[in-house]
C-alpha beads as a LAMMPS data file, in Angstrom:
LAMMPS data file: protein, C-alpha beads

77 atoms
76 bonds

1 atom types
1 bond types

-500.0 500.0 xlo xhi
-500.0 500.0 ylo yhi
-500.0 500.0 zlo zhi

Masses

1 110.0

Atoms # bond

1 1 1 0.052 -0.228 0.006
2 1 1 1.473 3.280 -0.937
3 1 1 1.657 6.165 1.558
4 1 1 -0.750 9.239 1.650
5 1 1 2.284 11.590 2.625
6 1 1 5.392 12.561 0.573
7 1 1 7.405 12.027 3.248
8 1 1 6.566 9.314 6.401
9 1 1 5.407 10.482 9.770
10 1 1 5.929 7.117 11.053
11 1 1 9.030 4.643 10.341
12 1 1 9.927 1.081 11.810
13 1 1 10.937 0.839 15.339
14 1 1 14.322 0.407 16.094
15 1 1 13.433 -2.427 18.688
16 1 1 10.614 -4.760 18.493
17 1 1 7.961 -4.461 15.697
18 1 1 5.605 -1.320 14.968
19 1 1 5.978 2.005 13.883
20 1 1 7.696 5.683 15.883
21 1 1 7.321 8.844 14.639
22 1 1 10.075 9.988 12.589
23 1 1 8.471 13.357 11.917
24 1 1 6.932 16.043 13.551
25 1 1 3.532 15.578 12.371
26 1 1 3.827 12.102 13.565
27 1 1 4.505 13.125 17.099
28 1 1 1.672 15.669 16.696
29 1 1 -0.645 12.777 16.089
30 1 1 0.322 10.942 19.271
31 1 1 0.177 13.402 21.268
32 1 1 -3.216 14.240 20.443
33 1 1 -4.201 10.737 20.665
34 1 1 -2.383 10.615 24.237
35 1 1 -4.389 14.162 24.957
36 1 1 -7.794 12.173 23.770
37 1 1 -7.234 9.202 25.976
38 1 1 -6.771 11.150 28.897
39 1 1 -9.421 13.326 28.792
40 1 1 -11.476 10.108 27.814
41 1 1 -10.110 8.723 31.339
42 1 1 -11.657 12.045 32.948
43 1 1 -15.078 12.653 31.405
44 1 1 -16.070 9.129 30.590
45 1 1 -16.589 6.158 32.312
46 1 1 -16.876 2.335 32.085
47 1 1 -17.873 0.954 29.002
48 1 1 -18.218 4.212 27.375
49 1 1 -14.378 4.899 28.148
50 1 1 -12.965 1.387 26.936
51 1 1 -15.232 1.909 23.791
52 1 1 -13.414 5.487 23.022
53 1 1 -9.836 4.197 23.688
54 1 1 -10.154 1.278 21.546
55 1 1 -11.193 3.663 18.651
56 1 1 -8.406 6.049 19.373
57 1 1 -5.983 2.845 19.192
58 1 1 -7.640 1.835 16.057
59 1 1 -7.463 5.642 14.260
60 1 1 -3.853 5.871 15.472
61 1 1 -2.992 2.468 13.694
62 1 1 -4.703 3.372 10.621
63 1 1 -3.272 6.780 10.571
64 1 1 0.283 5.057 11.222
65 1 1 -0.236 2.367 8.600
66 1 1 -1.630 5.530 5.989
67 1 1 1.441 8.017 6.655
68 1 1 4.236 5.722 7.408
69 1 1 6.714 3.118 6.070
70 1 1 6.005 -0.392 6.710
71 1 1 5.973 -1.555 10.226
72 1 1 8.649 -3.519 11.573
73 1 1 11.847 -3.531 13.286
74 1 1 15.606 -2.072 12.242
75 1 1 17.257 -4.250 14.531
76 1 1 19.980 -6.440 13.091
77 1 1 20.003 -4.509 9.441

Bonds

1 1 1 2
2 1 2 3
3 1 3 4
4 1 4 5
5 1 5 6
6 1 6 7
7 1 7 8
8 1 8 9
9 1 9 10
10 1 10 11
11 1 11 12
12 1 12 13
13 1 13 14
14 1 14 15
15 1 15 16
16 1 16 17
17 1 17 18
18 1 18 19
19 1 19 20
20 1 20 21
21 1 21 22
22 1 22 23
23 1 23 24
24 1 24 25
25 1 25 26
26 1 26 27
27 1 27 28
28 1 28 29
29 1 29 30
30 1 30 31
31 1 31 32
32 1 32 33
33 1 33 34
34 1 34 35
35 1 35 36
36 1 36 37
37 1 37 38
38 1 38 39
39 1 39 40
40 1 40 41
41 1 41 42
42 1 42 43
43 1 43 44
44 1 44 45
45 1 45 46
46 1 46 47
47 1 47 48
48 1 48 49
49 1 49 50
50 1 50 51
51 1 51 52
52 1 52 53
53 1 53 54
54 1 54 55
55 1 55 56
56 1 56 57
57 1 57 58
58 1 58 59
59 1 59 60
60 1 60 61
61 1 61 62
62 1 62 63
63 1 63 64
64 1 64 65
65 1 65 66
66 1 66 67
67 1 67 68
68 1 68 69
69 1 69 70
70 1 70 71
71 1 71 72
72 1 72 73
73 1 73 74
74 1 74 75
75 1 75 76
76 1 76 77
């Protein structure tokens, strides 16, 4: 799948599998994600909070997939 952005916002992690922010846009997405998780913890309870956090994780994964390089690890490369 091709990336939606000219330069990647997320790149492969150094250790483990997944993405890490490599551009300011990626860091902005991560900060917005963390802020949304904290706010959902403050203002929602129970099942609603869990549903919102799961939805936020799905959105973060989708953004990383669409704007980043392939997930993976740079270890041993």
